[in-house]
N, CA, C and O of each residue as an XYZ file, in Angstrom:
676
protein
N     123.447     77.171    141.496
C     123.049     78.474    141.979
C     123.635     78.668    143.372
O     123.563     77.779    144.220
N     124.217     79.845    143.594
C     124.787     80.138    144.901
C     123.692     80.428    145.898
O     122.608     80.891    145.544
N     123.994     80.147    147.152
C     123.056     80.488    148.210
C     122.987     82.006    148.324
O     124.016     82.679    148.378
N     121.785     82.532    148.360
C     121.595     83.974    148.444
C     121.896     84.451    149.854
O     121.322     83.950    150.820
N     122.789     85.413    149.971
C     123.076     86.029    151.264
C     122.307     87.334    151.322
O     121.907     87.876    150.291
N     122.105     87.833    152.520
C     121.300     89.036    152.691
C     122.055     90.249    152.158
O     123.068     90.665    152.720
N     121.551     90.796    151.082
C     122.064     92.022    150.491
C     121.003     92.524    149.524
O     119.933     91.925    149.411
N     121.282     93.598    148.839
C     120.339     94.137    147.868
C     120.255     93.169    146.690
O     121.271     92.755    146.132
N     119.020     92.817    146.323
C     118.771     91.882    145.232
C     118.211     92.650    144.036
O     117.212     93.359    144.158
N     118.861     92.503    142.883
C     118.452     93.220    141.681
C     118.151     92.209    140.583
O     118.991     91.376    140.244
N     116.951     92.290    140.036
C     116.544     91.456    138.917
C     116.685     92.277    137.645
O     116.155     93.384    137.546
N     117.401     91.726    136.675
C     117.612     92.404    135.396
C     116.897     91.597    134.320
O     117.178     90.415    134.121
N     115.969     92.256    133.630
C     115.153     91.612    132.602
C     115.543     92.230    131.265
O     115.188     93.370    130.965
N     116.285     91.453    130.460
C     116.780     91.961    129.178
C     117.009     90.791    128.237
O     117.638     89.803    128.616
N     116.510     90.893    127.027
C     116.622     89.793    126.071
C     117.974     89.730    125.375
O     118.323     88.691    124.815
N     118.732     90.796    125.397
C     119.997     90.850    124.665
C     121.147     90.316    125.518
O     121.486     90.898    126.549
N     121.740     89.208    125.084
C     122.825     88.576    125.849
C     124.014     89.519    126.016
O     124.646     89.539    127.073
N     124.322     90.299    124.982
C     125.436     91.243    125.082
C     125.142     92.323    126.123
O     126.018     92.686    126.908
N     123.911     92.835    126.130
C     123.548     93.847    127.121
C     123.605     93.271    128.535
O     124.065     93.939    129.461
N     123.137     92.026    128.704
C     123.208     91.403    130.035
C     124.658     91.297    130.493
O     124.969     91.582    131.649
N     125.542     90.889    129.590
C     126.957     90.769    129.929
C     127.546     92.137    130.282
O     128.278     92.262    131.263
N     127.233     93.145    129.498
C     127.757     94.485    129.772
C     127.226     95.040    131.094
O     127.961     95.682    131.844
N     125.952     94.790    131.374
C     125.380     95.252    132.645
C     126.079     94.549    133.802
O     126.429     95.185    134.797
N     126.283     93.248    133.677
C     126.997     92.488    134.717
C     128.404     93.073    134.929
O     128.839     93.265    136.065
N     129.101     93.351    133.831
C     130.458     93.909    133.937
C     130.436     95.320    134.526
O     131.357     95.708    135.244
N     129.386     96.086    134.224
C     129.277     97.440    134.788
C     129.088     97.376    136.302
O     129.637     98.203    137.029
N     128.314     96.401    136.781
C     128.181     96.217    138.233
C     129.539     95.812    138.816
O     129.926     96.297    139.880
N     130.256     94.934    138.130
C     131.593     94.524    138.592
C     132.541     95.717    138.671
O     133.270     95.874    139.651
N     132.528     96.557    137.639
C     133.406     97.739    137.605
C     133.130     98.675    138.779
O     134.044     99.317    139.297
N     131.885     98.747    139.189
C     131.503     99.602    140.321
C     131.725     98.917    141.668
O     131.552     99.543    142.714
N     132.107     97.631    141.654
C     132.348     96.843    142.872
C     131.181     96.949    143.849
O     131.370     97.216    145.036
N     129.978     96.735    143.332
C     128.771     96.890    144.141
C     128.418     95.596    144.853
O     128.516     94.511    144.280
N     128.005     95.721    146.106
C     127.620     94.581    146.930
C     126.142     94.283    146.707
O     125.275     94.895    147.332
N     125.862     93.345    145.815
C     124.482     93.012    145.525
C     124.398     91.634    144.903
O     125.405     91.044    144.512
N     123.193     91.142    144.821
C     122.918     89.889    144.122
C     122.230     90.247    142.819
O     121.151     90.840    142.823
N     122.845     89.892    141.712
C     122.245     90.120    140.410
C     121.597     88.837    139.940
O     122.132     87.743    140.121
N     120.441     88.991    139.339
C     119.753     87.853    138.753
C     119.241     88.299    137.388
O     118.725     89.407    137.245
N     119.382     87.443    136.399
C     119.029     87.789    135.029
C     117.968     86.856    134.480
O     118.020     85.645    134.692
N     116.999     87.432    133.768
C     116.060     86.668    132.960
C     115.990     87.339    131.590
O     116.304     88.522    131.451
N     115.573     86.569    130.579
C     115.668     87.030    129.197
C     114.441     87.770    128.669
O     114.517     88.408    127.619
N     113.326     87.698    129.368
C     112.127     88.383    128.869
C     111.080     88.442    129.970
O     111.279     87.928    131.071
N     109.965     89.077    129.650
C     108.903     89.225    130.636
C     108.321     87.907    131.101
O     107.974     87.762    132.273
N     108.207     86.940    130.196
C     107.686     85.635    130.605
C     108.596     84.977    131.638
O     108.119     84.401    132.615
N     109.898     85.064    131.422
C     110.849     84.513    132.391
C     110.738     85.217    133.731
O     110.849     84.586    134.782
N     110.520     86.528    133.692
C     110.358     87.299    134.921
C     109.105     86.857    135.675
O     109.141     86.670    136.891
N     107.992     86.689    134.944
C     106.745     86.260    135.578
C     106.926     84.884    136.210
O     106.503     84.663    137.345
N     107.552     83.955    135.484
C     107.792     82.619    136.041
C     108.620     82.697    137.313
O     108.272     82.086    138.323
N     109.712     83.445    137.268
C     110.600     83.560    138.422
C     109.883     84.173    139.618
O     109.954     83.635    140.723
N     109.196     85.288    139.411
C     108.536     85.973    140.518
C     107.358     85.162    141.058
O     107.118     85.149    142.265
N     106.629     84.491    140.181
C     105.526     83.635    140.627
C     106.057     82.496    141.487
O     105.472     82.162    142.518
N     107.162     81.904    141.062
C     107.796     80.832    141.848
C     108.239     81.356    143.206
O     108.034     80.696    144.225
N     108.851     82.545    143.226
C     109.299     83.134    144.490
C     108.137     83.396    145.427
O     108.234     83.147    146.628
N     107.041     83.896    144.883
C     105.869     84.172    145.719
C     105.277     82.889    146.287
O     104.833     82.865    147.435
N     105.269     81.830    145.497
C     104.692     80.557    145.944
C     105.563     79.872    146.983
O     105.067     79.061    147.765
N     106.851     80.182    147.003
C     107.801     79.472    147.873
C     108.438     80.395    148.905
O     109.584     80.173    149.298
N     107.737     81.402    149.341
C     108.330     82.418    150.220
C     108.837     81.878    151.548
O     109.725     82.489    152.144
N     108.314     80.763    152.036
C     108.742     80.248    153.331
C     109.770     79.135    153.203
O     109.986     78.376    154.148
N     110.399     79.034    152.050
C     111.366     77.956    151.848
C     112.760     78.535    151.636
O     113.023     79.694    151.958
N     113.632     77.722    151.100
C     115.006     78.160    150.843
C     115.142     78.902    149.513
O     116.257     79.213    149.094
N     114.032     79.188    148.850
C     114.057     79.911    147.585
C     114.493     81.350    147.862
O     114.030     81.957    148.828
N     115.377     81.904    147.025
C     115.808     83.293    147.246
C     114.622     84.259    147.321
O     113.558     84.016    146.750
N     114.837     85.335    148.026
C     113.774     86.318    148.242
C     113.467     87.091    146.972
O     114.175     86.984    145.970
N     112.401     87.869    147.035
C     112.032     88.740    145.927
C     113.098     89.813    145.739
O     113.812     90.155    146.682
N     113.207     90.341    144.528
C     114.187     91.416    144.312
C     113.774     92.693    145.030
O     112.593     92.929    145.285
N     114.766     93.504    145.348
C     114.508     94.824    145.919
C     114.330     95.868    144.821
O     113.745     96.929    145.044
N     114.847     95.550    143.628
C     114.847     96.484    142.506
C     114.839     95.671    141.222
O     115.481     94.624    141.142
N     114.111     96.151    140.215
C     114.073     95.496    138.910
C     114.543     96.488    137.859
O     114.063     97.620    137.802
N     115.495     96.053    137.019
C     115.910     96.811    135.840
C     115.272     96.116    134.646
O     115.515     94.930    134.423
N     114.462     96.831    133.876
C     113.599     96.222    132.874
C     113.789     96.860    131.506
O     113.609     98.066    131.342
N     114.158     96.032    130.518
C     114.207     96.475    129.129
C     112.777     96.546    128.603
O     111.897     95.852    129.113
N     112.534     97.373    127.592
C     111.195     97.476    127.031
C     110.959     96.523    125.868
O     109.957     95.809    125.838
N     111.871     96.513    124.925
C     111.647     95.809    123.672
C     112.234     94.410    123.725
O     113.424     94.204    123.487
N     111.365     93.448    124.046
C     111.767     92.054    124.171
C     110.702     91.185    123.511
O     109.542     91.586    123.419
N     111.094     89.988    123.050
C     110.097     89.069    122.482
C     109.214     88.461    123.565
O     109.476     88.613    124.758
N     108.192     87.790    123.139
C     107.208     87.121    124.003
C     106.454     88.160    124.812
O     105.498     88.748    124.307
N     106.852     88.402    126.050
C     106.225     89.446    126.857
C     107.210     90.600    126.952
O     108.276     90.464    127.552
N     106.855     91.736    126.361
C     107.794     92.861    126.377
C     107.764     93.585    127.723
O     106.990     93.239    128.615
N     108.618     94.586    127.846
C     108.755     95.291    129.108
C     107.502     96.023    129.545
O     107.245     96.152    130.742
N     106.715     96.506    128.585
C     105.480     97.209    128.929
C     104.504     96.247    129.598
O     103.912     96.551    130.633
N     104.352     95.068    128.973
C     103.455     94.056    129.536
C     103.972     93.562    130.882
O     103.194     93.344    131.811
N     105.290     93.387    130.985
C     105.896     92.916    132.239
C     105.689     93.945    133.350
O     105.366     93.581    134.481
N     105.874     95.218    133.034
C     105.668     96.285    134.019
C     104.210     96.329    134.463
O     103.922     96.462    135.653
N     103.311     96.218    133.525
C     101.894     96.213    133.855
C     101.561     95.026    134.763
O     100.801     95.174    135.719
N     102.124     93.857    134.471
C     101.877     92.667    135.290
C     102.386     92.883    136.714
O     101.677     92.587    137.676
N     103.620     93.401    136.857
C     104.191     93.640    138.186
C     103.283     94.552    139.005
O     102.977     94.260    140.161
N     102.861     95.637    138.411
C     102.101     96.649    139.144
C     100.678     96.206    139.463
O     100.009     96.839    140.279
N     100.202     95.128    138.835
C      98.879     94.578    139.159
C      98.945     93.557    140.300
O      97.911     93.149    140.830
N     100.156     93.148    140.676
C     100.320     92.147    141.740
C     100.469     92.863    143.080
O     101.423     93.615    143.281
N      99.536     92.633    143.989
C      99.575     93.352    145.270
C     100.864     93.072    146.043
O     101.312     93.924    146.810
N     101.462     91.907    145.860
C     102.678     91.572    146.605
C     103.951     92.013    145.887
O     105.047     91.862    146.428
N     103.822     92.553    144.685
C     105.005     92.973    143.919
C     104.998     94.454    143.558
O     106.052     95.023    143.272
N     103.847     95.075    143.566
C     103.739     96.434    143.032
C     104.606     97.454    143.757
O     104.868     98.533    143.226
N     105.054     97.122    144.967
C     105.909     98.030    145.732
C     107.365     98.009    145.247
O     108.137     98.905    145.589
N     107.744     97.009    144.461
C     109.137     96.900    144.006
C     109.403     97.966    142.950
O     108.695     98.022    141.945
N     110.401     98.805    143.155
C     110.723     99.812    142.143
C     111.206     99.146    140.856
O     111.995     98.201    140.879
N     110.711     99.665    139.737
C     111.107     99.163    138.429
C     111.739    100.312    137.652
O     111.087    101.311    137.349
N     113.019    100.149    137.337
C     113.732    101.113    136.512
C     113.726    100.580    135.097
O     114.296     99.524    134.824
N     113.087    101.305    134.195
C     113.106    100.923    132.791
C     114.468    101.345    132.249
O     114.822    102.524    132.260
N     115.225    100.352    131.772
C     116.569    100.573    131.226
C     116.531    100.045    129.800
O     116.597     98.837    129.576
N     116.426    100.952    128.841
C     116.136    100.562    127.467
C     116.880    101.431    126.464
O     117.364    102.510    126.807
N     116.971    100.965    125.237
C     117.622    101.727    124.171
C     116.709    102.825    123.637
O     117.185    103.769    123.006
N     115.419    102.716    123.879
C     114.459    103.680    123.349
C     114.527    105.004    124.104
O     114.661    105.043    125.328
N     114.432    106.087    123.332
C     114.279    107.399    123.960
C     113.021    108.090    123.436
O     112.886    109.312    123.505
N     112.102    107.271    122.907
C     110.865    107.796    122.347
C     109.972    108.356    123.454
O     109.782    107.728    124.495
N     109.442    109.523    123.212
C     108.574    110.177    124.191
C     107.392    109.315    124.599
O     107.016    109.290    125.771
N     106.796    108.600    123.634
C     105.667    107.723    123.962
C     106.088    106.609    124.901
O     105.339    106.258    125.812
N     107.284    106.039    124.697
C     107.772    104.983    125.587
C     107.999    105.514    127.001
O     107.667    104.851    127.984
N     108.559    106.700    127.091
C     108.825    107.305    128.400
C     107.510    107.545    129.141
O     107.353    107.148    130.296
N     106.581    108.193    128.467
C     105.284    108.502    129.067
C     104.544    107.216    129.466
O     103.985    107.126    130.559
N     104.547    106.231    128.567
C     103.858    104.969    128.821
C     104.475    104.239    130.021
O     103.750    103.684    130.846
N     105.801    104.239    130.119
C     106.473    103.557    131.235
C     106.059    104.170    132.570
O     105.795    103.449    133.532
N     106.003    105.480    132.626
C     105.567    106.127    133.867
C     104.073    105.894    134.123
O     103.664    105.685    135.265
N     103.267    105.929    133.066
C     101.834    105.669    133.226
C     101.573    104.268    133.783
O     100.623    104.063    134.539
N     102.422    103.303    133.404
C     102.262    101.918    133.858
C     102.845    101.680    135.253
O     102.719    100.584    135.800
N     103.479    102.699    135.826
C     103.995    102.564    137.191
C     105.500    102.430    137.283
O     106.022    102.105    138.349
N     106.210    102.673    136.196
C     107.671    102.645    136.246
C     108.195    103.694    137.210
O     107.637    104.785    137.320
N     109.264    103.357    137.904
C     109.831    104.266    138.899
C     110.818    105.253    138.297
O     110.964    106.373    138.787
N     111.497    104.833    137.233
C     112.462    105.665    136.521
C     112.553    105.168    135.094
O     112.228    104.016    134.804
N     112.994    106.038    134.206
C     113.210    105.668    132.810
C     114.615    106.104    132.449
O     114.925    107.295    132.489
N     115.472    105.151    132.094
C     116.871    105.439    131.786
C     117.179    104.874    130.402
O     116.916    103.704    130.126
N     117.734    105.713    129.545
C     118.151    105.253    128.216
C     119.520    104.601    128.352
O     120.436    105.169    128.947
N     119.649    103.388    127.787
C     120.935    102.687    127.844
C     121.999    103.537    127.161
O     121.802    104.007    126.040
N     123.111    103.730    127.830
C     124.198    104.507    127.238
C     124.804    103.791    126.024
O     124.647    102.582    125.854
N     125.497    104.565    125.190
C     126.076    103.998    123.972
C     127.484    103.451    124.171
O     127.992    102.750    123.296
N     128.125    103.750    125.294
C     129.472    103.224    125.533
C     129.519    102.501    126.886
O     128.703    102.752    127.773
N     130.483    101.611    127.013
C     130.609    100.872    128.262
C     130.942    101.810    129.420
O     130.391    101.660    130.510
N     131.834    102.771    129.200
C     132.186    103.711    130.272
C     130.955    104.480    130.769
O     130.798    104.704    131.969
N     130.090    104.880    129.839
C     128.862    105.562    130.240
C     127.935    104.613    130.993
O     127.260    105.024    131.937
N     127.899    103.329    130.575
C     127.074    102.339    131.264
C     127.567    102.142    132.698
O     126.758    102.024    133.618
N     128.867    102.104    132.891
C     129.433    101.978    134.234
C     128.958    103.154    135.094
O     128.555    102.964    136.242
N     129.005    104.357    134.540
C     128.535    105.535    135.271
C     127.040    105.481    135.555
O     126.598    105.853    136.642
N     126.267    105.022    134.588
C     124.820    104.922    134.754
C     124.463    103.901    135.823
O     123.618    104.168    136.677
N     125.100    102.734    135.785
C     124.849    101.707    136.804
C     125.228    102.242    138.182
O     124.504    102.016    139.151
N     126.346    102.942    138.279
C     126.754    103.535    139.551
C     125.736    104.544    140.054
O     125.458    104.604    141.252
N     125.179    105.340    139.144
C     124.186    106.344    139.533
C     122.871    105.683    139.958
O     122.248    106.106    140.932
N     122.454    104.650    139.229
C     121.244    103.918    139.606
C     121.436    103.324    140.994
O     120.550    103.419    141.843
N     122.600    102.709    141.225
C     122.897    102.111    142.531
C     122.868    103.172    143.627
O     122.234    102.990    144.666
N     123.555    104.268    143.383
C     123.647    105.304    144.414
C     122.252    105.783    144.805
O     121.943    105.905    145.990
N     121.417    106.054    143.813
C     120.082    106.556    144.122
C     119.223    105.492    144.796
O     118.699    105.716    145.887
N     119.076    104.327    144.146
C     118.131    103.318    144.620
C     118.632    102.511    145.811
O     117.824    101.959    146.557
N     119.936    102.428    146.004
C     120.452    101.557    147.064
C     121.169    102.300    148.181
O     121.462    101.708    149.220
N     121.455    103.576    147.991
C     122.111    104.341    149.048
C     121.285    105.523    149.525
O     121.289    105.839    150.715
N     120.577    106.180    148.618
C     119.844    107.386    148.996
C     118.442    107.062    149.498
O     118.045    107.516    150.571
N     117.688    106.272    148.720
C     116.317    105.953    149.139
C     116.289    104.627    149.880
O     117.213    103.822    149.761
N     115.240    104.403    150.637
C     115.025    103.103    151.273
C     114.112    102.284    150.374
O     113.017    102.715    150.014
N     114.581    101.102    150.021
C     113.792    100.218    149.176
C     112.737     99.503    150.010
O     112.974     99.184    151.176
N     111.579     99.252    149.418
C     110.537     98.512    150.144
C     111.060     97.162    150.619
O     111.820     96.493    149.919
N     110.645     96.778    151.808
C     111.052     95.487    152.342
C     112.368     95.519    153.085
O     112.753     94.524    153.699
N     113.061     96.631    153.044
C     114.338     96.768    153.735
C     114.216     97.849    154.784
O     113.879     98.991    154.472
N     114.486     97.497    156.016
C     114.465     98.505    157.076
C     115.506     99.577    156.786
O     115.273    100.764    157.009
N     116.633     99.150    156.295
C     117.702    100.088    155.980
C     118.604     99.501    154.910
O     119.224     98.457    155.111
N     118.672    100.166    153.786
C     119.572     99.703    152.733
C     121.011     99.724    153.218
O     121.797     98.837    152.884
N     121.354    100.734    154.004
C     122.717    100.854    154.494
C     123.099     99.617    155.307
O     124.215     99.112    155.178
N     122.189     99.131    156.134
C     122.471     97.928    156.928
C     122.659     96.719    156.023
O     123.522     95.881    156.286
N     121.860     96.615    154.957
C     122.020     95.503    154.019
C     123.385     95.558    153.358
O     124.069     94.541    153.240
N     123.777     96.739    152.930
C     125.053     96.893    152.241
C     126.210     96.617    153.189
O     127.164     95.931    152.822
N     126.132     97.149    154.410
C     127.211     96.938    155.369
C     127.349     95.476    155.769
O     128.453     95.019    156.066
N     126.239     94.733    155.780
C     126.265     93.328    156.162
C     126.430     92.386    154.979
O     126.421     91.166    155.142
N     126.578     92.952    153.796
C     126.705     92.114    152.600
C     128.066     91.422    152.593
O     129.026     91.928    153.173
N     128.147     90.281    151.944
C     129.423     89.589    151.824
C     130.371     90.414    150.965
O     129.928     91.245    150.173
N     131.658     90.193    151.115
C     132.592     90.892    150.243
C     132.468     90.275    148.871
O     132.485     89.052    148.728
N     132.343     91.115    147.862
C     132.091     90.608    146.514
C     130.597     90.600    146.264
O     129.808     91.049    147.096
N     130.227     90.087    145.117
C     128.825     90.120    144.719
C     128.375     88.712    144.411
O     129.019     88.003    143.638
N     127.267     88.301    145.014
C     126.654     87.027    144.667
C     125.949     87.198    143.348
O     125.424     88.270    143.045
N     125.937     86.154    142.571
C     125.234     86.235    141.308
C     124.357     85.028    141.133
O     124.801     83.886    141.255
N     123.116     85.295    140.847
C     122.146     84.253    140.567
C     121.755     84.433    139.110
O     121.458     85.553    138.697
N     121.745     83.378    138.326
C     121.420     83.524    136.924
C     120.388     82.508    136.506
O     120.468     81.331    136.860
N     119.423     82.976    135.753
C     118.404     82.107    135.178
C     118.457     82.190    133.663
O     117.434     82.051    132.993
N     119.642     82.415    133.123
C     119.779     82.530    131.673
C     119.671     81.160    131.048
O     119.760     81.029    129.827
């Protein structure tokens, strides 16, 4: 695992290996300065975040600034994972973008009811995914200030050239 440098940290929770690869490539295509970290399901996310919370004063990488969360996953699905995040006083401030194949009205409504920050349907083509990732980045990392960051712009300007990648696959 690479040493985490100070930049925007994004946790991606998705059970589909192909989707994880495409999301990683979409971030690469956009040449975004961030640290990506991947887990395969809600249980993996809970383990990772619980470990981070327990080790906050050590060399363990910091909590993510943004979470991209799939809904339909085995073990603990995205709905349960979102509910868990929003019940944790030390995590509930982290924006969670639901990024899923579902466009069902009940899923959209439920995601917002559980505290989701945005609901985005996964695009059907890679080119559209590149555009979607760029738009998510622009909004969450350039326009708004993420919790825990005095200034996203300062994080981005001070980020290393290239993108650090942390993987828990």
